[in-house]
N, C-alpha and C positions, 0 to 999 in steps of 0.2 A: 642811244644805248644799243649795244649788240645783244640781240635776243637769241642767244644760242641755248641749247639744252644744258642744264646744269650738270656738272661732272658728278657722277654717282659716288657715294661713299660706302657702298656695300663692301664688306670685308675689311674695312679700315678699323684699326684699333687705336683711336686717338687717346693720347696719354698726357698731352701738355698743350698749353696755349701760351702765346706771348705777343709782345709788341716790339717792333724795331723803331727806335726813337732816332729820328734824323735831325741833327742840329746843323744849322748853316750860318755860323758866325762869319761875318764879313760879306755876306750876300744880302741883297735887299728882299729876298723871298724866303719862305719857309716851305718845308715838306711836311704834310700831315704824318702822324704815326701810321705805320702799316702793321698789320696783324698777321700772326702765323699760328698754325696748328701743327702738332707733331704726331705722326702716325708711327707706331712700332709695327714693323712688318713681321710676318711669321718667321723670317730668317734672323730676326734680331737686329736688323738695321733700323735706324731712326730717320724718318723722312719728314723734314720741316717744309711746310708750304706757305709762302706768302700769298695771302688771299686777295689782296688788291692787285698785285702785279702778276699773279699766276706763275710764281717762280718756285722751284723745288731745289732742296739741297739734302744730301744724305750724310750721315755720320754714324760713328759707333756709339754715340750717346746723345741724349737730348741736347746737352750743352754744345757738343761739337756740331751737330746738324744746325742748331740755331746760330752759332757763330759763323759758320760757312754761309748760311742764308743771309745773315746780316751783311756780310761782305758782298755777296752777290747782289743784294738789294741796293746797297750803296753804289756799287759800280753801275748797275742798271739805271738808277735814278740820275746819277751824274751824267751818264751818256745822254739820257733824255733831256735833261735840263740844259746841258752845255752844248749839245751837238744836234739835237733833233727838233727843237721847237719849244722847249720849256714847258710851261704849265698847260698850254693847249695840247701838246703831244701827250703829256702825262694824263690829262683828262680823257683822251681817247683810249688809253690803256686801261684805266680803271672803270670806264663806262660799260660795264657788262654784268650780267647776272649769272654767268657761267659757274661761279663759285658759291652759289646760294646754298647748296647742301653743306658745304664746308662751314659757311657762316652759321647755319642752323646748329651744327655741332659745336662750334665755338661758343655761341650764346648759351647753349645748355651747359657746357663746361664752366663758363663764367659764373652762371647762377649757382651751380654746384659748389664751386670754390668760394662763393660769397657766404655760404653757410657758416664758415669759420674764419672769415675775413682774409682769405687768401686770393681773392679775385684780382684781376689785373687793374681794375679801375682805381684801386687804392694802394697797390704795392707794386710799382714798376721796377723791373730789373734793368739797371742802366749799364750792365756790363757790355752790351752791344755797341755803346757809343764809341768805345775805343776802336773797334773794328771799322766802324763807319768813318771815324776821323782818319784812320790809316788810309782808307780808300780815297777819301777826299784829298789827303796829302799827296797821294799818287797822281790824281788828276790835276791838282794845282801845280805839281812839279812838271807834269807834261805840258801844261799851258804855259808855264814860265819858260820852259825850254823852247817852245815854239816862238814866243815873243822875243826871247833873247836872240834866237837865230835870225829873226827878221831884223832886229836892231843891229846885230853884228854885221849882217850883209850891207846895211845902209852905211854903217861906220867904215867898213872895209872899202866900199866903193868911193866914199868921200876921201879917205886917206890915200887910196890908190892913185888918185889924180894928183896928189902932192908929191909922190915919189919921183925923183929925177930920172930921166931916161937912161942915164949912164950906169945905174945900178942893175946888176944882173944877179941872178940866183942860179946856182948849180947844185946838183946833188950827185955825189959820187959814192958808190958802194961796190963791194965785192962779195961774192958768195963762194962757198966751198963747192967743188965739183960734186961731192957726195950729197950736198943739201938738196 
């Protein structure tokens, strides 16, 4: 565990909490839900902070900052899982107490919300799943393009050996002087 000093929350005006629910259909692994807290700054900007991953996103509303954070979270997790070492690398990221003050505020807000059944444990907002799936689709598309390129090169090299030597290819073009 990284034992850094916890980030202070003095001057923060926390107004919302939430979870980013990460679903991984088609993969043999899961990602635990991550949690965020939203601070309304004196200038009226909303700052959403993912407490496990120590990521921040800003927006003009709670919803906008949460949606941006969900996309950032999904992108960051997919980077870790697909390119940096998977769960071992993810464990290193979350193994810290630097966000303990944020967690304390989150827990207090969760209990306050539970007084009238609005706490996160019983009423999850799944709007963020769409943003996560869009980001996953982007990563899947990128991976498919990489694999397709590899296969295309193998196929091209295999076919190239079958093309008779007498075939030639030429390109002819002209441009305007002013072009």
